[in-house]
N, C-alpha and C positions, 0 to 999 in steps of 0.2 A: 528608845523611839526616836530622838533628834535625830540620831544618824540614819533613820529611814527616811525622816522628812529633807535629809540634807540629800541623800542619795537620792530621792524621788525628784526633788529640785535640780541634781545634777543630769539625771536621765534626761529630765524634760528640758534642760539647757543644752545637751548632745543632740535630743531628737529635735529640737528647733534648729540646731545647725545644720544637720543632716538635712533637715527640711529645705531649708532655705540655700544649700549648696545643692539641692536637687532643683530648686525653682529657678535659680541663678543658670544653672546648664540646661534648662529647658527653655528658658527664656533666649539664652544665645543661640541656641538649636534654632529655635522658630524666627530670631532676628537672622540670622544668616538663610534659611529658608526665603525668609521672606526678602531679602536681599537679591537671592538669586529668580526667584519670580518677578521681582521687580527690573534687572536686568534683560530678564528675557521677555517681559512686556515692551520694553524699550525698543530691544532688537526688532521686536514684530512691528512695532510702529514705525521705525525707522526703515524697515527693508517695505511694509506698504507702501509709504511716502515716497519711498525712492520709486516703486513699481508704477505708483499712481503719477508721479512726473514723467516718466517715461512714457507713458502712455499719454500722458497730455501733450507732450513734447510731440510723439509720432502723431497723433492728432492735428495739431495745430501743423507741422510740415504738411501735411497731407492736404487738410485745408488751403493753406498756402499754394501748394504747387495747381491745386482745382483754381485756384482764385486766378493765379498767376497766368495759367493756359487760358483761362476765360478771359483775361484781360488781354492777352496776347491775340487771340483770335480775333478778338473786339477791334485791335488796334490795326491788325493784316488788313480785315475786311476794309475800315478807315483806308487806310493806305493806298489799297487797290484802286478803292473807288476813287482817289486822287490823283493815282497816277493813269487810270483810265480817261479822268477828265484833261488831263494835262496832255495825253497821247491824243487825244481829240484834235488837240489846238495846235498839235506840232503841225500837220499840213498848212492849216492857215498861217502860221510863223512862215514856215520857208517860204511859201507864196507869196506873202508880205515883205520879207528879205529878197526875192527873187525881184519883186517889181520896184521894188527901190532903189535896186542897182541900176 
């Protein structure tokens, strides 16, 4: 009877060791899978961030070009007005110079 109890205890210990090993193996498998998923999520996040950055840079470039074109048009109009005003005064200046000779 003591042999049966001892054998039962030994079997229970063996079963506990087996289950512990299975649990450790399963935990390692779960951890490995979780690490793979985490890496995939990091990659997806980085790719999304890069794509968003590129879109924002393209938009900023487009906005800058539009603003520069608008400002150039405005400055050209202002410059043209000033040139016209100066050209209107050229005959007066020539006349003044010729009269003073």
